[in-house]
Kinemage of the C-alpha trace (Angstrom):
@kinemage 1
@onewidth
@group {chain A} dominant
@subgroup {mainchain}
@vectorlist {calphas} color= white
{ca met a 1} P 0.284 0.093 0.282
{ca thr a 2} L 1.768 3.561 -1.101
{ca asp a 3} L 1.120 6.333 1.384
{ca phe a 4} L -0.856 9.154 0.475
{ca pro a 5} L 1.560 11.916 -0.631
{ca arg a 6} L 2.214 15.393 0.953
{ca his a 7} L 3.051 17.162 -1.511
{ca gly a 8} L 2.994 17.756 -5.238
{ca leu a 9} L 1.203 16.865 -8.772
{ca tyr a 10} L -2.253 15.132 -8.318
{ca leu a 11} L -3.025 13.678 -11.641
{ca ile a 12} L -6.192 12.568 -12.721
{ca thr a 13} L -6.706 10.678 -16.277
{ca pro a 14} L -9.063 12.108 -18.903
{ca asp a 15} L -11.915 10.216 -20.566
{ca ile a 16} L -10.073 8.040 -23.007
{ca ala a 17} L -12.021 4.613 -24.497
{ca glu a 18} L -8.898 3.026 -26.536
{ca asp a 19} L -6.919 1.451 -23.599
{ca ala a 20} L -3.335 1.475 -25.473
{ca gln a 21} L -4.270 5.464 -25.893
{ca leu a 22} L -4.695 5.924 -22.282
{ca phe a 23} L -1.771 3.830 -21.198
{ca ala a 24} L 0.775 5.708 -23.268
{ca arg a 25} L -0.823 9.080 -22.318
{ca val a 26} L -0.570 8.226 -18.517
{ca ala a 27} L 2.676 6.547 -19.002
{ca glu a 28} L 4.762 9.505 -20.377
{ca val a 29} L 3.679 11.872 -17.558
{ca leu a 30} L 3.552 9.265 -14.611
{ca pro a 31} L 7.344 10.306 -13.409
{ca phe a 32} L 5.788 13.337 -13.074
{ca ala a 33} L 3.037 12.624 -10.385
{ca ala a 34} L 3.249 11.906 -6.531
{ca cys a 35} L -0.428 10.704 -7.050
{ca leu a 36} L -2.748 9.388 -10.021
{ca gln a 37} L -6.405 9.226 -10.258
{ca tyr a 38} L -8.258 7.398 -12.367
{ca arg a 39} L -11.537 8.869 -13.175
{ca asn a 40} L -13.383 7.946 -16.405
{ca lys a 41} L -17.183 9.374 -16.480
{ca ala a 42} L -17.784 7.435 -19.955
{ca ala a 43} L -16.653 4.206 -19.487
{ca asn a 44} L -18.695 0.683 -18.890
{ca ala a 45} L -18.085 -1.425 -15.795
{ca ala a 46} L -16.321 -4.091 -17.872
{ca met a 47} L -13.526 -1.004 -19.343
{ca arg a 48} L -13.605 0.714 -15.843
{ca leu a 49} L -12.322 -2.639 -14.387
{ca arg a 50} L -9.641 -2.833 -17.290
{ca gln a 51} L -8.222 0.280 -17.429
{ca ala a 52} L -7.998 0.766 -13.562
{ca thr a 53} L -6.680 -2.584 -13.502
{ca thr a 54} L -3.656 -2.228 -15.514
{ca leu a 55} L -3.063 1.706 -13.994
{ca arg a 56} L -3.065 0.537 -10.832
{ca gln a 57} L -0.001 -1.947 -11.623
{ca met a 58} L 1.944 1.268 -13.848
{ca cys a 59} L 1.461 3.149 -10.551
{ca his a 60} L 2.749 0.260 -8.036
{ca asp a 61} L 5.568 -0.362 -10.657
{ca ala a 62} L 5.796 3.831 -10.759
{ca gly a 63} L 5.939 4.240 -6.741
{ca thr a 64} L 3.279 6.129 -7.159
{ca cys a 65} L -0.676 6.019 -5.171
{ca phe a 66} L -3.101 5.118 -7.103
{ca ile a 67} L -6.592 6.457 -6.316
{ca val a 68} L -9.997 5.463 -8.156
{ca asn a 69} L -12.711 8.232 -8.295
{ca asp a 70} L -16.262 7.695 -7.036
{ca asp a 71} L -16.283 3.321 -6.708
{ca ala a 72} L -14.693 1.832 -3.354
{ca gln a 73} L -16.300 -1.482 -5.181
{ca leu a 74} L -13.829 -0.472 -8.093
{ca ala a 75} L -10.713 0.427 -5.599
{ca his a 76} L -11.754 -2.751 -3.452
{ca ala a 77} L -11.517 -4.722 -6.776
{ca val a 78} L -8.091 -3.622 -8.003
{ca ala a 79} L -6.730 -3.141 -4.700
{ca ala a 80} L -5.831 0.678 -5.500
{ca asp a 81} L -4.129 2.683 -2.747
{ca gly a 82} L -7.614 4.614 -2.593
{ca val a 83} L -10.766 5.584 -3.582
{ca his a 84} L -12.204 9.361 -3.545
{ca leu a 85} L -15.919 10.240 -2.596
{ca gly a 86} L -17.652 13.028 -3.481
{ca glu a 87} L -21.033 13.739 -1.657
{ca ala a 88} L -22.754 11.315 -3.541
{ca asp a 89} L -20.805 8.684 -3.587
{ca gly a 90} L -21.497 6.816 -0.017
{ca ser a 91} L -20.282 7.433 2.800
{ca leu a 92} L -16.514 7.402 4.288
{ca gln a 93} L -17.267 5.286 6.745
{ca thr a 94} L -19.387 2.376 3.961
{ca ala a 95} L -15.685 2.568 2.587
{ca arg a 96} L -13.847 2.417 5.405
{ca lys a 97} L -15.137 -0.658 6.039
{ca leu a 98} L -14.724 -2.131 3.054
{ca leu a 99} L -11.107 -0.767 1.504
{ca gly a 100} L -9.992 -1.065 5.668
{ca gln a 101} L -7.992 0.563 7.652
{ca glu a 102} L -4.746 0.994 5.769
{ca ser a 103} L -6.608 2.326 2.176
{ca ile a 104} L -6.306 5.719 1.468
{ca ile a 105} L -9.775 8.036 1.405
{ca gly a 106} L -10.261 11.044 -0.424
{ca ile a 107} L -13.158 13.832 0.172
{ca ser a 108} L -14.390 16.397 -1.927
{ca cys a 109} L -14.774 19.196 0.124
{ca tyr a 110} L -16.229 21.772 -3.084
{ca asn a 111} L -15.913 25.200 -1.087
{ca asp a 112} L -16.960 23.793 2.453
{ca ala a 113} L -14.590 24.403 5.099
{ca ala a 114} L -16.986 22.712 8.177
{ca arg a 115} L -17.599 19.640 5.109
{ca ala a 116} L -13.583 19.447 5.468
{ca arg a 117} L -13.185 19.529 9.095
{ca ala a 118} L -16.154 16.777 9.887
{ca ala a 119} L -14.410 14.365 6.995
{ca thr a 120} L -11.153 14.933 8.679
{ca ala a 121} L -12.888 14.125 12.061
{ca gln a 122} L -13.926 10.990 10.290
{ca gly a 123} L -10.682 9.550 9.745
{ca ala a 124} L -10.557 10.699 5.999
{ca asp a 125} L -6.721 11.030 4.678
{ca tyr a 126} L -6.588 14.250 2.533
{ca val a 127} L -9.557 16.688 1.148
{ca ala a 128} L -10.065 18.420 -1.652
{ca phe a 129} L -11.297 22.061 -2.876
{ca gly a 130} L -12.344 23.042 -6.298
{ca ala a 131} L -12.998 24.668 -8.310
{ca val a 132} L -10.671 26.836 -7.845
{ca phe a 133} L -10.511 27.991 -11.444
{ca ala a 134} L -13.250 27.624 -13.874
{ca ser a 135} L -12.492 23.973 -15.417
{ca ala a 136} L -13.221 22.594 -19.045
{ca ser a 137} L -13.721 19.271 -17.200
{ca lys a 138} L -16.492 20.621 -14.425
{ca pro a 139} L -17.949 23.649 -16.113
{ca gly a 140} L -20.722 23.390 -13.518
{ca ala a 141} L -18.704 23.025 -10.596
{ca arg a 142} L -19.005 24.562 -7.629
{ca pro a 143} L -16.470 28.141 -7.275
{ca ala a 144} L -13.827 28.314 -4.475
{ca ala a 145} L -11.739 30.742 -3.105
{ca leu a 146} L -8.163 30.150 -3.344
{ca ser a 147} L -8.654 31.812 0.237
{ca leu a 148} L -9.954 28.798 1.349
{ca phe a 149} L -7.099 27.593 2.153
{ca ala a 150} L -6.015 30.076 4.434
{ca asp a 151} L -9.000 29.532 6.426
{ca val a 152} L -8.407 25.342 6.808
{ca ala a 153} L -4.652 26.005 7.341
{ca asp a 154} L -5.081 23.911 10.447
{ca ile a 155} L -6.669 20.843 9.235
{ca ala a 156} L -3.934 18.296 9.519
{ca val a 157} L -4.370 16.127 6.445
{ca pro a 158} L -3.211 17.041 2.991
{ca lys a 159} L -5.068 19.368 1.731
{ca val a 160} L -5.522 19.288 -2.748
{ca ala a 161} L -6.733 21.937 -4.872
{ca ile a 162} L -8.839 21.047 -8.252
{ca gly a 163} L -10.550 22.828 -11.071
{ca gly a 164} L -8.627 24.692 -13.810
{ca ile a 165} L -5.223 24.234 -12.384
{ca thr a 166} L -2.687 24.980 -15.480
{ca pro a 167} L 1.025 25.363 -15.305
{ca asp a 168} L 0.495 29.021 -15.834
{ca asn a 169} L -1.739 29.161 -12.750
{ca ala a 170} L -0.746 26.255 -10.588
{ca his a 171} L 2.355 28.833 -8.424
{ca leu a 172} L -1.042 29.978 -7.254
{ca val a 173} L -2.487 27.562 -5.822
{ca ala a 174} L 0.317 26.227 -3.602
{ca ala a 175} L 0.978 29.462 -2.385
{ca ala a 176} L -2.558 29.922 -1.732
{ca gly a 177} L -1.794 26.915 0.726
{ca ala a 178} L -2.622 23.644 -1.202
{ca asp a 179} L -0.900 20.531 -0.934
{ca leu a 180} L -1.253 19.298 -3.915
{ca ile a 181} L -2.272 20.484 -7.108
{ca ala a 182} L -5.419 17.846 -8.713
{ca val a 183} L -5.395 18.463 -12.864
{ca ile a 184} L -6.580 17.031 -16.121
{ca ala a 185} L -6.892 19.076 -18.637
{ca gly a 186} L -3.736 21.455 -17.688
{ca val a 187} L -1.802 18.451 -18.515
{ca phe a 188} L -3.233 15.564 -21.261
{ca ala a 189} L -4.788 18.431 -22.769
{ca ala a 190} L -1.197 20.696 -23.029
{ca asp a 191} L 0.402 20.692 -26.217
{ca asn a 192} L 3.443 19.095 -24.584
{ca pro a 193} L 2.276 17.042 -21.995
{ca val a 194} L 5.234 15.951 -20.236
{ca ala a 195} L 6.720 20.015 -20.366
{ca ala a 196} L 3.223 20.732 -18.551
{ca ala a 197} L 3.216 18.290 -15.944
{ca arg a 198} L 7.018 18.752 -15.467
{ca arg a 199} L 5.847 22.326 -14.821
{ca cys a 200} L 3.388 21.397 -12.155
{ca ala a 201} L 5.447 18.858 -9.982
{ca ala a 202} L 8.436 21.594 -10.042
{ca ile a 203} L 6.038 23.706 -7.929
{ca phe a 204} L 6.785 21.644 -5.043
{ca asp a 205} L 10.436 21.159 -5.774
């Protein structure tokens, strides 16, 4: 079981149906990721299991933390390091019972410091806030001001920022107090994904 990182680039996979293309895209940027989350809203159950299984092995080989988005059952099936839960993805307690005490459970807290404090009290291993900028991946996401990170500075677990983060604005997010930056399009839709991933990761050096 890989521990959750305290700082760094938290990469989230784009929706890619073709397995070989997904794995190739991930492989070139994985060396810069402290954590990889598998997220594919368009995939059916068989595709999700297949893709998550291979990505889990890739992360294991690279020594990178592997998280499954939304689905504790899938995280359990592929022996992921943990799961990330939004407000409609079931309770932290249910996921903990299924995955065990050693698994990582992250909680989406949107723009809500009280939700983050409650999640931490219940045993969350990290909390995520966003969208800190307008997001192409989630255009309807609730905005979360960067000032929120100062408000939750006393929360002991790592704090992840998500939403519209790119190599050009990532330094603002880190300076505001985010421990990790979660990125999808800012890396995978970049003209040079490797250079984009490198720049994002370098902010925490």
